[in-house]
A tleap script that builds the chain and sets N, CA, C and O, in Angstrom:
source leaprc.protein.ff14SB
mol = sequence {
  NMET GLY VAL PHE ILE GLY GLY LYS PRO GLU
  GLY GLU LEU LEU ALA GLY GLY GLY TYR ARG
  LYS VAL ASP GLN SER ALA GLN LYS ARG ALA
  GLU ALA ILE ILE ALA ALA TRP ASP GLY TRP
  ARG ALA GLU ILE GLU ARG ARG GLU LEU ALA
  HIE ASP ILE PRO GLU LEU ARG MET ALA ALA
  GLN ALA ALA THR ARG ALA HIE ASP ALA ALA
  ALA LEU ARG ALA ARG SER LEU GLU ALA HIE
  THR ALA ARG GLY LEU ILE VAL LYS ALA GLU
  ILE ALA ALA SER PHE ILE PRO TRP ALA ASP
  ARG ASP ALA ARG ALA GLU LYS LEU ASP ALA
  ASP ASP GLU VAL GLY ILE LEU TYR ALA LEU
  VAL SER ASP THR LEU ARG VAL LEU GLY SER
  ASN ALA SER LYS GLN ALA PRO ALA CSER
}
set mol.1.N position { 30.160 -8.910 -37.604 }
set mol.1.CA position { 31.559 -9.258 -37.700 }
set mol.1.C position { 31.681 -10.751 -37.945 }
set mol.1.O position { 30.897 -11.545 -37.425 }
set mol.2.N position { 32.619 -11.104 -38.701 }
set mol.2.CA position { 32.933 -12.506 -38.910 }
set mol.2.C position { 34.372 -12.736 -38.506 }
set mol.2.O position { 35.230 -11.905 -38.804 }
set mol.3.N position { 34.663 -13.830 -37.841 }
set mol.3.CA position { 36.034 -14.170 -37.465 }
set mol.3.C position { 36.450 -15.347 -38.335 }
set mol.3.O position { 35.771 -16.373 -38.386 }
set mol.4.N position { 37.553 -15.185 -39.001 }
set mol.4.CA position { 38.036 -16.215 -39.905 }
set mol.4.C position { 39.385 -16.712 -39.412 }
set mol.4.O position { 40.273 -15.917 -39.102 }
set mol.5.N position { 39.531 -18.002 -39.342 }
set mol.5.CA position { 40.799 -18.592 -38.937 }
set mol.5.C position { 41.340 -19.358 -40.138 }
set mol.5.O position { 40.646 -20.168 -40.751 }
set mol.6.N position { 42.573 -19.081 -40.446 }
set mol.6.CA position { 43.186 -19.736 -41.608 }
set mol.6.C position { 42.740 -19.065 -42.888 }
set mol.6.O position { 42.034 -18.057 -42.846 }
set mol.7.N position { 43.135 -19.601 -44.013 }
set mol.7.CA position { 42.742 -19.038 -45.297 }
set mol.7.C position { 43.455 -17.736 -45.581 }
set mol.7.O position { 44.433 -17.379 -44.925 }
set mol.8.N position { 42.950 -17.048 -46.558 }
set mol.8.CA position { 43.554 -15.789 -46.982 }
set mol.8.C position { 43.341 -14.717 -45.918 }
set mol.8.O position { 42.202 -14.478 -45.518 }
set mol.9.N position { 44.404 -14.065 -45.449 }
set mol.9.CA position { 44.257 -13.032 -44.421 }
set mol.9.C position { 43.488 -11.822 -44.946 }
set mol.9.O position { 43.892 -11.179 -45.915 }
set mol.10.N position { 42.350 -11.525 -44.269 }
set mol.10.CA position { 41.567 -10.334 -44.585 }
set mol.10.C position { 41.134 -9.697 -43.272 }
set mol.10.O position { 40.934 -10.390 -42.274 }
set mol.11.N position { 40.995 -8.417 -43.277 }
set mol.11.CA position { 40.475 -7.713 -42.113 }
set mol.11.C position { 41.526 -7.478 -41.049 }
set mol.11.O position { 42.726 -7.453 -41.325 }
set mol.12.N position { 41.050 -7.306 -39.828 }
set mol.12.CA position { 41.900 -6.974 -38.684 }
set mol.12.C position { 42.475 -8.244 -38.070 }
set mol.12.O position { 41.742 -9.200 -37.817 }
set mol.13.N position { 43.775 -8.258 -37.832 }
set mol.13.CA position { 44.434 -9.399 -37.202 }
set mol.13.C position { 44.075 -9.416 -35.721 }
set mol.13.O position { 44.242 -8.412 -35.028 }
set mol.14.N position { 43.587 -10.542 -35.237 }
set mol.14.CA position { 43.221 -10.682 -33.827 }
set mol.14.C position { 44.420 -11.143 -33.016 }
set mol.14.O position { 45.294 -11.835 -33.538 }
set mol.15.N position { 44.470 -10.764 -31.736 }
set mol.15.CA position { 45.591 -11.108 -30.870 }
set mol.15.C position { 45.742 -12.624 -30.730 }
set mol.15.O position { 46.866 -13.121 -30.648 }
set mol.16.N position { 44.642 -13.359 -30.700 }
set mol.16.CA position { 44.696 -14.805 -30.508 }
set mol.16.C position { 44.864 -15.565 -31.813 }
set mol.16.O position { 44.805 -16.795 -31.823 }
set mol.17.N position { 45.070 -14.860 -32.900 }
set mol.17.CA position { 45.193 -15.496 -34.199 }
set mol.17.C position { 43.896 -15.352 -34.969 }
set mol.17.O position { 42.840 -15.184 -34.359 }
set mol.18.N position { 43.941 -15.410 -36.256 }
set mol.18.CA position { 42.772 -15.252 -37.086 }
set mol.18.C position { 42.546 -13.784 -37.418 }
set mol.18.O position { 43.287 -12.904 -36.978 }
set mol.19.N position { 41.503 -13.546 -38.205 }
set mol.19.CA position { 41.209 -12.193 -38.684 }
set mol.19.C position { 39.731 -11.881 -38.482 }
set mol.19.O position { 38.878 -12.769 -38.523 }
set mol.20.N position { 39.454 -10.616 -38.266 }
set mol.20.CA position { 38.075 -10.164 -38.114 }
set mol.20.C position { 37.767 -9.210 -39.262 }
set mol.20.O position { 38.532 -8.290 -39.552 }
set mol.21.N position { 36.637 -9.451 -39.903 }
set mol.21.CA position { 36.253 -8.619 -41.044 }
set mol.21.C position { 34.782 -8.219 -40.879 }
set mol.21.O position { 33.946 -9.038 -40.498 }
set mol.22.N position { 34.485 -6.969 -41.167 }
set mol.22.CA position { 33.123 -6.462 -41.058 }
set mol.22.C position { 32.269 -7.070 -42.167 }
set mol.22.O position { 32.655 -7.069 -43.336 }
set mol.23.N position { 31.106 -7.587 -41.785 }
set mol.23.CA position { 30.125 -8.072 -42.762 }
set mol.23.C position { 29.343 -6.845 -43.222 }
set mol.23.O position { 28.568 -6.288 -42.444 }
set mol.24.N position { 29.525 -6.421 -44.448 }
set mol.24.CA position { 28.960 -5.167 -44.947 }
set mol.24.C position { 27.423 -5.155 -44.908 }
set mol.24.O position { 26.828 -4.129 -44.578 }
set mol.25.N position { 26.788 -6.263 -45.235 }
set mol.25.CA position { 25.317 -6.266 -45.211 }
set mol.25.C position { 24.803 -6.147 -43.771 }
set mol.25.O position { 23.804 -5.472 -43.524 }
set mol.26.N position { 25.476 -6.795 -42.833 }
set mol.26.CA position { 25.088 -6.667 -41.418 }
set mol.26.C position { 25.355 -5.252 -40.928 }
set mol.26.O position { 24.568 -4.698 -40.161 }
set mol.27.N position { 26.462 -4.668 -41.371 }
set mol.27.CA position { 26.797 -3.304 -40.972 }
set mol.27.C position { 25.740 -2.329 -41.470 }
set mol.27.O position { 25.347 -1.425 -40.733 }
set mol.28.N position { 25.271 -2.491 -42.701 }
set mol.28.CA position { 24.237 -1.608 -43.249 }
set mol.28.C position { 22.930 -1.751 -42.475 }
set mol.28.O position { 22.268 -0.751 -42.197 }
set mol.29.N position { 22.549 -2.979 -42.124 }
set mol.29.CA position { 21.317 -3.188 -41.339 }
set mol.29.C position { 21.459 -2.537 -39.966 }
set mol.29.O position { 20.526 -1.896 -39.484 }
set mol.30.N position { 22.613 -2.699 -39.341 }
set mol.30.CA position { 22.838 -2.093 -38.022 }
set mol.30.C position { 22.750 -0.574 -38.103 }
set mol.30.O position { 22.147 0.063 -37.240 }
set mol.31.N position { 23.351 0.005 -39.138 }
set mol.31.CA position { 23.302 1.462 -39.297 }
set mol.31.C position { 21.882 1.945 -39.547 }
set mol.31.O position { 21.496 3.005 -39.053 }
set mol.32.N position { 21.096 1.184 -40.308 }
set mol.32.CA position { 19.698 1.558 -40.549 }
set mol.32.C position { 18.890 1.504 -39.256 }
set mol.32.O position { 18.069 2.384 -38.995 }
set mol.33.N position { 19.122 0.479 -38.453 }
set mol.33.CA position { 18.417 0.348 -37.171 }
set mol.33.C position { 18.786 1.505 -36.251 }
set mol.33.O position { 17.914 2.106 -35.624 }
set mol.34.N position { 20.069 1.816 -36.172 }
set mol.34.CA position { 20.525 2.910 -35.306 }
set mol.34.C position { 19.961 4.246 -35.794 }
set mol.34.O position { 19.542 5.073 -34.984 }
set mol.35.N position { 19.947 4.462 -37.104 }
set mol.35.CA position { 19.392 5.711 -37.649 }
set mol.35.C position { 17.900 5.823 -37.343 }
set mol.35.O position { 17.414 6.900 -36.997 }
set mol.36.N position { 17.173 4.710 -37.470 }
set mol.36.CA position { 15.736 4.732 -37.156 }
set mol.36.C position { 15.524 5.042 -35.681 }
set mol.36.O position { 14.652 5.837 -35.331 }
set mol.37.N position { 16.313 4.421 -34.819 }
set mol.37.CA position { 16.207 4.667 -33.374 }
set mol.37.C position { 16.508 6.139 -33.070 }
set mol.37.O position { 15.759 6.793 -32.345 }
set mol.38.N position { 17.597 6.648 -33.623 }
set mol.38.CA position { 17.963 8.047 -33.375 }
set mol.38.C position { 16.877 9.001 -33.871 }
set mol.38.O position { 16.573 9.993 -33.209 }
set mol.39.N position { 16.298 8.709 -35.023 }
set mol.39.CA position { 15.220 9.540 -35.545 }
set mol.39.C position { 13.984 9.500 -34.662 }
set mol.39.O position { 13.347 10.524 -34.414 }
set mol.40.N position { 13.654 8.303 -34.191 }
set mol.40.CA position { 12.497 8.136 -33.306 }
set mol.40.C position { 12.706 8.899 -32.007 }
set mol.40.O position { 11.800 9.592 -31.545 }
set mol.41.N position { 13.902 8.781 -31.405 }
set mol.41.CA position { 14.193 9.482 -30.147 }
set mol.41.C position { 14.178 11.005 -30.364 }
set mol.41.O position { 13.692 11.748 -29.512 }
set mol.42.N position { 14.712 11.466 -31.505 }
set mol.42.CA position { 14.717 12.905 -31.793 }
set mol.42.C position { 13.293 13.428 -31.926 }
set mol.42.O position { 12.992 14.526 -31.457 }
set mol.43.N position { 12.413 12.655 -32.561 }
set mol.43.CA position { 11.010 13.071 -32.710 }
set mol.43.C position { 10.317 13.125 -31.354 }
set mol.43.O position { 9.552 14.052 -31.083 }
set mol.44.N position { 10.577 12.146 -30.508 }
set mol.44.CA position { 10.002 12.165 -29.157 }
set mol.44.C position { 10.489 13.393 -28.397 }
set mol.44.O position { 9.697 14.094 -27.766 }
set mol.45.N position { 11.788 13.648 -28.457 }
set mol.45.CA position { 12.336 14.810 -27.750 }
set mol.45.C position { 11.738 16.112 -28.283 }
set mol.45.O position { 11.405 17.007 -27.506 }
set mol.46.N position { 11.602 16.218 -29.605 }
set mol.46.CA position { 11.020 17.424 -30.206 }
set mol.46.C position { 9.599 17.649 -29.705 }
set mol.46.O position { 9.230 18.764 -29.337 }
set mol.47.N position { 8.807 16.581 -29.693 }
set mol.47.CA position { 7.420 16.710 -29.238 }
set mol.47.C position { 7.341 17.006 -27.743 }
set mol.47.O position { 6.499 17.794 -27.310 }
set mol.48.N position { 8.212 16.380 -26.952 }
set mol.48.CA position { 8.209 16.655 -25.516 }
set mol.48.C position { 8.565 18.102 -25.233 }
set mol.48.O position { 7.941 18.746 -24.389 }
set mol.49.N position { 9.566 18.615 -25.936 }
set mol.49.CA position { 9.948 20.019 -25.750 }
set mol.49.C position { 8.837 20.959 -26.193 }
set mol.49.O position { 8.625 22.002 -25.574 }
set mol.50.N position { 8.132 20.605 -27.249 }
set mol.50.CA position { 7.039 21.446 -27.746 }
set mol.50.C position { 5.904 21.547 -26.725 }
set mol.50.O position { 5.155 22.523 -26.727 }
set mol.51.N position { 5.777 20.561 -25.869 }
set mol.51.CA position { 4.689 20.547 -24.880 }
set mol.51.C position { 5.200 20.713 -23.445 }
set mol.51.O position { 4.481 20.413 -22.491 }
set mol.52.N position { 6.423 21.182 -23.294 }
set mol.52.CA position { 7.019 21.454 -21.973 }
set mol.52.C position { 7.062 20.218 -21.076 }
set mol.52.O position { 6.963 20.340 -19.855 }
set mol.53.N position { 7.206 19.049 -21.658 }
set mol.53.CA position { 7.212 17.808 -20.873 }
set mol.53.C position { 8.375 17.753 -19.876 }
set mol.53.O position { 8.162 17.336 -18.738 }
set mol.54.N position { 9.597 18.155 -20.255 }
set mol.54.CA position { 10.673 18.103 -19.249 }
set mol.54.C position { 10.358 18.935 -17.998 }
set mol.54.O position { 10.625 18.505 -16.876 }
set mol.55.N position { 9.789 20.129 -18.203 }
set mol.55.CA position { 9.438 20.971 -17.056 }
set mol.55.C position { 8.308 20.338 -16.241 }
set mol.55.O position { 8.314 20.388 -15.011 }
set mol.56.N position { 7.347 19.746 -16.938 }
set mol.56.CA position { 6.249 19.077 -16.234 }
set mol.56.C position { 6.754 17.888 -15.428 }
set mol.56.O position { 6.296 17.651 -14.310 }
set mol.57.N position { 7.699 17.137 -15.997 }
set mol.57.CA position { 8.291 16.013 -15.246 }
set mol.57.C position { 8.985 16.504 -13.984 }
set mol.57.O position { 8.841 15.914 -12.913 }
set mol.58.N position { 9.745 17.596 -14.121 }
set mol.58.CA position { 10.440 18.143 -12.948 }
set mol.58.C position { 9.433 18.616 -11.904 }
set mol.58.O position { 9.646 18.411 -10.709 }
set mol.59.N position { 8.349 19.241 -12.331 }
set mol.59.CA position { 7.320 19.694 -11.394 }
set mol.59.C position { 6.653 18.501 -10.713 }
set mol.59.O position { 6.385 18.538 -9.513 }
set mol.60.N position { 6.386 17.443 -11.479 }
set mol.60.CA position { 5.773 16.244 -10.903 }
set mol.60.C position { 6.713 15.597 -9.889 }
set mol.60.O position { 6.267 15.133 -8.839 }
set mol.61.N position { 8.001 15.563 -10.194 }
set mol.61.CA position { 8.966 14.989 -9.259 }
set mol.61.C position { 9.046 15.817 -7.982 }
set mol.61.O position { 9.141 15.261 -6.887 }
set mol.62.N position { 9.010 17.139 -8.114 }
set mol.62.CA position { 9.030 18.015 -6.932 }
set mol.62.C position { 7.774 17.805 -6.092 }
set mol.62.O position { 7.844 17.749 -4.864 }
set mol.63.N position { 6.622 17.687 -6.760 }
set mol.63.CA position { 5.368 17.452 -6.037 }
set mol.63.C position { 5.399 16.096 -5.336 }
set mol.63.O position { 4.918 15.969 -4.209 }
set mol.64.N position { 5.955 15.092 -5.989 }
set mol.64.CA position { 6.054 13.765 -5.374 }
set mol.64.C position { 6.951 13.807 -4.143 }
set mol.64.O position { 6.638 13.200 -3.118 }
set mol.65.N position { 8.076 14.531 -4.248 }
set mol.65.CA position { 8.967 14.647 -3.082 }
set mol.65.C position { 8.259 15.359 -1.933 }
set mol.65.O position { 8.392 14.944 -0.782 }
set mol.66.N position { 7.509 16.422 -2.223 }
set mol.66.CA position { 6.778 17.149 -1.179 }
set mol.66.C position { 5.695 16.263 -0.564 }
set mol.66.O position { 5.512 16.249 0.654 }
set mol.67.N position { 4.983 15.527 -1.411 }
set mol.67.CA position { 3.949 14.605 -0.932 }
set mol.67.C position { 4.562 13.550 -0.019 }
set mol.67.O position { 4.041 13.280 1.063 }
set mol.68.N position { 5.667 12.957 -0.457 }
set mol.68.CA position { 6.311 11.912 0.338 }
set mol.68.C position { 6.800 12.448 1.680 }
set mol.68.O position { 6.675 11.776 2.704 }
set mol.69.N position { 7.352 13.653 1.674 }
set mol.69.CA position { 7.812 14.263 2.929 }
set mol.69.C position { 6.631 14.507 3.866 }
set mol.69.O position { 6.734 14.261 5.068 }
set mol.70.N position { 5.508 14.989 3.322 }
set mol.70.CA position { 4.313 15.220 4.147 }
set mol.70.C position { 3.767 13.905 4.684 }
set mol.70.O position { 3.348 13.833 5.840 }
set mol.71.N position { 3.769 12.869 3.861 }
set mol.71.CA position { 3.268 11.564 4.304 }
set mol.71.C position { 4.133 11.009 5.427 }
set mol.71.O position { 3.613 10.488 6.414 }
set mol.72.N position { 5.443 11.116 5.284 }
set mol.72.CA position { 6.338 10.630 6.344 }
set mol.72.C position { 6.166 11.430 7.625 }
set mol.72.O position { 6.191 10.870 8.721 }
set mol.73.N position { 5.990 12.743 7.486 }
set mol.73.CA position { 5.781 13.602 8.671 }
set mol.73.C position { 4.464 13.241 9.359 }
set mol.73.O position { 4.422 13.110 10.582 }
set mol.74.N position { 3.393 13.081 8.583 }
set mol.74.CA position { 2.090 12.736 9.162 }
set mol.74.C position { 2.147 11.373 9.829 }
set mol.74.O position { 1.567 11.181 10.898 }
set mol.75.N position { 2.837 10.429 9.214 }
set mol.75.CA position { 2.924 9.080 9.780 }
set mol.75.C position { 3.708 9.076 11.093 }
set mol.75.O position { 3.414 8.285 11.990 }
set mol.76.N position { 4.704 9.957 11.207 }
set mol.76.CA position { 5.541 9.953 12.405 }
set mol.76.C position { 4.895 10.662 13.595 }
set mol.76.O position { 5.291 10.426 14.737 }
set mol.77.N position { 3.905 11.530 13.347 }
set mol.77.CA position { 3.243 12.238 14.445 }
set mol.77.C position { 2.234 11.330 15.138 }
set mol.77.O position { 1.480 10.612 14.481 }
set mol.78.N position { 2.223 11.365 16.446 }
set mol.78.CA position { 1.246 10.580 17.202 }
set mol.78.C position { 0.009 11.427 17.473 }
set mol.78.O position { 0.107 12.616 17.776 }
set mol.79.N position { -1.150 10.797 17.361 }
set mol.79.CA position { -2.401 11.478 17.705 }
set mol.79.C position { -2.629 11.309 19.207 }
set mol.79.O position { -2.550 10.198 19.730 }
set mol.80.N position { -2.914 12.417 19.899 }
set mol.80.CA position { -3.135 12.374 21.348 }
set mol.80.C position { -4.569 12.712 21.731 }
set mol.80.O position { -4.956 12.581 22.893 }
set mol.81.N position { -5.353 13.147 20.754 }
set mol.81.CA position { -6.746 13.499 21.011 }
set mol.81.C position { -7.599 12.913 19.890 }
set mol.81.O position { -7.091 12.459 18.865 }
set mol.82.N position { -8.931 12.937 20.120 }
set mol.82.CA position { -9.840 12.459 19.074 }
set mol.82.C position { -9.686 13.323 17.825 }
set mol.82.O position { -9.708 12.805 16.708 }
set mol.83.N position { -9.529 14.640 18.003 }
set mol.83.CA position { -9.356 15.526 16.846 }
set mol.83.C position { -8.065 15.193 16.098 }
set mol.83.O position { -8.040 15.188 14.868 }
set mol.84.N position { -6.997 14.916 16.840 }
set mol.84.CA position { -5.735 14.531 16.217 }
set mol.84.C position { -5.866 13.226 15.449 }
set mol.84.O position { -5.273 13.068 14.382 }
set mol.85.N position { -6.650 12.279 15.994 }
set mol.85.CA position { -6.886 11.010 15.311 }
set mol.85.C position { -7.680 11.237 14.032 }
set mol.85.O position { -7.403 10.610 13.009 }
set mol.86.N position { -8.666 12.130 14.082 }
set mol.86.CA position { -9.447 12.460 12.878 }
set mol.86.C position { -8.532 13.049 11.805 }
set mol.86.O position { -8.593 12.655 10.640 }
set mol.87.N position { -7.688 13.992 12.207 }
set mol.87.CA position { -6.790 14.627 11.235 }
set mol.87.C position { -5.869 13.589 10.610 }
set mol.87.O position { -5.661 13.587 9.396 }
set mol.88.N position { -5.316 12.706 11.439 }
set mol.88.CA position { -4.414 11.689 10.910 }
set mol.88.C position { -5.160 10.725 9.988 }
set mol.88.O position { -4.625 10.321 8.956 }
set mol.89.N position { -6.384 10.352 10.348 }
set mol.89.CA position { -7.185 9.471 9.489 }
set mol.89.C position { -7.552 10.176 8.185 }
set mol.89.O position { -7.582 9.544 7.129 }
set mol.90.N position { -7.833 11.489 8.249 }
set mol.90.CA position { -8.128 12.244 7.028 }
set mol.90.C position { -6.910 12.298 6.105 }
set mol.90.O position { -7.038 12.202 4.885 }
set mol.91.N position { -5.736 12.451 6.700 }
set mol.91.CA position { -4.511 12.437 5.896 }
set mol.91.C position { -4.345 11.065 5.248 }
set mol.91.O position { -4.040 10.972 4.059 }
set mol.92.N position { -4.543 10.004 6.024 }
set mol.92.CA position { -4.435 8.647 5.476 }
set mol.92.C position { -5.449 8.441 4.359 }
set mol.92.O position { -5.125 7.850 3.329 }
set mol.93.N position { -6.671 8.922 4.555 }
set mol.93.CA position { -7.717 8.760 3.536 }
set mol.93.C position { -7.356 9.507 2.256 }
set mol.93.O position { -7.717 9.075 1.161 }
set mol.94.N position { -6.644 10.630 2.391 }
set mol.94.CA position { -6.279 11.395 1.196 }
set mol.94.C position { -5.276 10.653 0.324 }
set mol.94.O position { -5.134 10.976 -0.855 }
set mol.95.N position { -4.576 9.666 0.878 }
set mol.95.CA position { -3.606 8.885 0.113 }
set mol.95.C position { -4.234 7.669 -0.556 }
set mol.95.O position { -3.585 6.989 -1.351 }
set mol.96.N position { -5.488 7.397 -0.237 }
set mol.96.CA position { -6.163 6.205 -0.762 }
set mol.96.C position { -7.083 6.614 -1.906 }
set mol.96.O position { -7.925 7.494 -1.731 }
set mol.97.N position { -6.938 5.994 -3.068 }
set mol.97.CA position { -7.913 6.277 -4.138 }
set mol.97.C position { -9.306 5.899 -3.638 }
set mol.97.O position { -9.495 4.801 -3.115 }
set mol.98.N position { -10.280 6.794 -3.791 }
set mol.98.CA position { -11.606 6.575 -3.200 }
set mol.98.C position { -12.261 5.296 -3.667 }
set mol.98.O position { -12.775 4.533 -2.849 }
set mol.99.N position { -12.256 5.045 -4.958 }
set mol.99.CA position { -12.920 3.842 -5.463 }
set mol.99.C position { -12.264 2.600 -4.885 }
set mol.99.O position { -12.948 1.648 -4.510 }
set mol.100.N position { -10.935 2.608 -4.812 }
set mol.100.CA position { -10.207 1.462 -4.278 }
set mol.100.C position { -10.480 1.309 -2.784 }
set mol.100.O position { -10.668 0.197 -2.289 }
set mol.101.N position { -10.499 2.445 -2.065 }
set mol.101.CA position { -10.739 2.391 -0.622 }
set mol.101.C position { -12.116 1.798 -0.332 }
set mol.101.O position { -12.244 0.909 0.510 }
set mol.102.N position { -13.142 2.285 -1.023 }
set mol.102.CA position { -14.500 1.816 -0.769 }
set mol.102.C position { -14.645 0.338 -1.118 }
set mol.102.O position { -15.276 -0.419 -0.380 }
set mol.103.N position { -14.063 -0.069 -2.237 }
set mol.103.CA position { -14.175 -1.467 -2.656 }
set mol.103.C position { -13.429 -2.383 -1.701 }
set mol.103.O position { -13.937 -3.441 -1.328 }
set mol.104.N position { -12.237 -1.986 -1.307 }
set mol.104.CA position { -11.431 -2.863 -0.457 }
set mol.104.C position { -11.918 -2.871 0.985 }
set mol.104.O position { -11.774 -3.882 1.673 }
set mol.105.N position { -12.492 -1.764 1.461 }
set mol.105.CA position { -12.995 -1.723 2.829 }
set mol.105.C position { -14.153 -2.696 3.009 }
set mol.105.O position { -14.361 -3.224 4.101 }
set mol.106.N position { -14.907 -2.933 1.934 }
set mol.106.CA position { -16.051 -3.845 2.013 }
set mol.106.C position { -15.671 -5.283 1.707 }
set mol.106.O position { -16.448 -6.198 1.983 }
set mol.107.N position { -14.501 -5.497 1.145 }
set mol.107.CA position { -14.056 -6.828 0.722 }
set mol.107.C position { -13.668 -7.655 1.950 }
set mol.107.O position { -12.928 -7.188 2.816 }
set mol.108.N position { -14.163 -8.856 2.013 }
set mol.108.CA position { -13.799 -9.751 3.107 }
set mol.108.C position { -12.873 -10.822 2.558 }
set mol.108.O position { -13.319 -11.875 2.100 }
set mol.109.N position { -11.587 -10.541 2.611 }
set mol.109.CA position { -10.590 -11.459 2.089 }
set mol.109.C position { -9.425 -11.488 3.069 }
set mol.109.O position { -8.797 -10.458 3.313 }
set mol.110.N position { -9.135 -12.633 3.622 }
set mol.110.CA position { -8.077 -12.757 4.622 }
set mol.110.C position { -6.711 -12.385 4.059 }
set mol.110.O position { -5.824 -11.981 4.811 }
set mol.111.N position { -6.531 -12.512 2.758 }
set mol.111.CA position { -5.237 -12.206 2.151 }
set mol.111.C position { -5.067 -10.729 1.814 }
set mol.111.O position { -3.992 -10.329 1.368 }
set mol.112.N position { -6.095 -9.907 2.014 }
set mol.112.CA position { -6.025 -8.489 1.677 }
set mol.112.C position { -5.655 -7.690 2.925 }
set mol.112.O position { -6.520 -7.141 3.607 }
set mol.113.N position { -4.334 -7.637 3.214 }
set mol.113.CA position { -3.888 -6.959 4.431 }
set mol.113.C position { -4.069 -5.445 4.363 }
set mol.113.O position { -4.145 -4.800 5.408 }
set mol.114.N position { -4.140 -4.860 3.173 }
set mol.114.CA position { -4.356 -3.417 3.052 }
set mol.114.C position { -5.828 -3.082 3.272 }
set mol.114.O position { -6.152 -2.003 3.768 }
set mol.115.N position { -6.724 -4.008 2.904 }
set mol.115.CA position { -8.154 -3.777 3.068 }
set mol.115.C position { -8.530 -3.454 4.511 }
set mol.115.O position { -9.401 -2.615 4.741 }
set mol.116.N position { -7.895 -4.101 5.486 }
set mol.116.CA position { -8.204 -3.820 6.897 }
set mol.116.C position { -7.791 -2.397 7.258 }
set mol.116.O position { -8.450 -1.746 8.069 }
set mol.117.N position { -6.719 -1.917 6.669 }
set mol.117.CA position { -6.294 -0.543 6.936 }
set mol.117.C position { -7.276 0.454 6.334 }
set mol.117.O position { -7.592 1.474 6.948 }
set mol.118.N position { -7.760 0.154 5.125 }
set mol.118.CA position { -8.772 1.015 4.507 }
set mol.118.C position { -10.022 1.048 5.378 }
set mol.118.O position { -10.598 2.111 5.612 }
set mol.119.N position { -10.439 -0.128 5.856 }
set mol.119.CA position { -11.626 -0.209 6.700 }
set mol.119.C position { -11.414 0.557 8.003 }
set mol.119.O position { -12.327 1.227 8.484 }
set mol.120.N position { -10.227 0.461 8.568 }
set mol.120.CA position { -9.920 1.171 9.810 }
set mol.120.C position { -9.987 2.681 9.613 }
set mol.120.O position { -10.547 3.391 10.448 }
set mol.121.N position { -9.426 3.170 8.529 }
set mol.121.CA position { -9.484 4.607 8.240 }
set mol.121.C position { -10.935 5.042 8.072 }
set mol.121.O position { -11.353 6.043 8.654 }
set mol.122.N position { -11.711 4.295 7.278 }
set mol.122.CA position { -13.123 4.643 7.065 }
set mol.122.C position { -13.898 4.622 8.372 }
set mol.122.O position { -14.683 5.529 8.649 }
set mol.123.N position { -13.679 3.586 9.177 }
set mol.123.CA position { -14.383 3.482 10.467 }
set mol.123.C position { -13.996 4.615 11.402 }
set mol.123.O position { -14.855 5.180 12.080 }
set mol.124.N position { -12.719 4.951 11.446 }
set mol.124.CA position { -12.266 6.040 12.321 }
set mol.124.C position { -12.949 7.345 11.942 }
set mol.124.O position { -13.431 8.077 12.807 }
set mol.125.N position { -12.987 7.630 10.656 }
set mol.125.CA position { -13.621 8.876 10.208 }
set mol.125.C position { -15.119 8.858 10.480 }
set mol.125.O position { -15.685 9.880 10.869 }
set mol.126.N position { -15.774 7.710 10.282 }
set mol.126.CA position { -17.224 7.615 10.513 }
set mol.126.C position { -17.534 7.730 12.004 }
set mol.126.O position { -18.417 8.499 12.386 }
set mol.127.N position { -16.833 6.986 12.851 }
set mol.127.CA position { -17.111 6.960 14.289 }
set mol.127.C position { -16.812 8.308 14.940 }
set mol.127.O position { -17.563 8.768 15.800 }
set mol.128.N position { -15.723 8.931 14.532 }
set mol.128.CA position { -15.335 10.186 15.167 }
set mol.128.C position { -15.995 11.405 14.525 }
set mol.128.O position { -15.769 12.534 14.959 }
set mol.129.N position { -16.808 11.181 13.496 }
set mol.129.CA position { -17.626 12.257 12.954 }
set mol.129.C position { -16.948 13.174 11.975 }
set mol.129.O position { -17.311 14.347 11.890 }
set mol.130.N position { -15.988 12.696 11.239 }
set mol.130.CA position { -15.333 13.545 10.250 }
set mol.130.C position { -16.222 13.728 9.038 }
set mol.130.O position { -16.880 12.790 8.589 }
set mol.131.N position { -16.238 14.946 8.511 }
set mol.131.CA position { -16.966 15.212 7.274 }
set mol.131.C position { -16.295 14.546 6.078 }
set mol.131.O position { -16.954 14.292 5.070 }
set mol.132.N position { -15.002 14.260 6.171 }
set mol.132.CA position { -14.268 13.651 5.054 }
set mol.132.C position { -14.824 12.268 4.714 }
set mol.132.O position { -14.732 11.827 3.569 }
set mol.133.N position { -15.397 11.586 5.702 }
set mol.133.CA position { -15.925 10.248 5.421 }
set mol.133.C position { -17.214 10.305 4.616 }
set mol.133.O position { -17.632 9.305 4.033 }
set mol.134.N position { -17.851 11.490 4.584 }
set mol.134.CA position { -19.129 11.627 3.868 }
set mol.134.C position { -18.967 12.302 2.508 }
set mol.134.O position { -19.878 12.273 1.680 }
set mol.135.N position { -17.805 12.909 2.283 }
set mol.135.CA position { -17.611 13.680 1.048 }
set mol.135.C position { -17.083 12.803 -0.076 }
set mol.135.O position { -16.268 11.905 0.134 }
set mol.136.N position { -17.570 13.090 -1.266 }
set mol.136.CA position { -17.026 12.439 -2.459 }
set mol.136.C position { -15.729 13.142 -2.812 }
set mol.136.O position { -15.567 14.324 -2.507 }
set mol.137.N position { -14.812 12.447 -3.443 }
set mol.137.CA position { -13.552 13.071 -3.813 }
set mol.137.C position { -13.748 14.098 -4.917 }
set mol.137.O position { -14.658 13.991 -5.738 }
set mol.138.N position { -12.872 15.093 -4.913 }
set mol.138.CA position { -12.889 16.095 -5.982 }
set mol.138.C position { -12.302 15.465 -7.230 }
set mol.138.O position { -11.269 14.797 -7.165 }
set mol.139.N position { -12.944 15.669 -8.348 }
set mol.139.CA position { -12.435 15.095 -9.601 }
set mol.139.C position { -11.568 16.069 -10.318 }
set mol.139.O position { -11.050 15.762 -11.391 }
savepdb mol mol.pdb
quit
C-alpha cells in the first residue's frame, strides 16, 4: 500500500486525509507468497493424513498425559519399606535416559544439580539390590 498526501486523488480516501492506493506489483508478490504458503501447507496436510499423523499425534498426547499422571502419582507416594524405595527408584530410573543417567551419575560437576539425583537413583538401586540397576534398557 502506498499513502499519498496531496496531488491527484487516487485510491481510497483516508479518514485523516490523503489517499491509499494498492501497489499492484507488491500485491502480486504478496499473492504469490500466500499461494506458495497455502500450497506448502496443503502438501504437508496431505502427507500427514496419508500416514495417519493426526491420529498418531493424538495417541502420543494421550500417552504423555498418562505418563505424566503416573509420574505425579509415583512422586507423591512415600516409600515406607526398602521394597517401596526400590520400586520408587525404579520408577525414577525409568524416566531417565540410560545413556544420560550413566554419564551424569559419573560426572563430578558442582553445577550439575540433576547429576546428584541420577547418582542417588543409581546408588539406591545398587545398594538395595534391584535388578533394574544391572539391566540394559530395552531398545
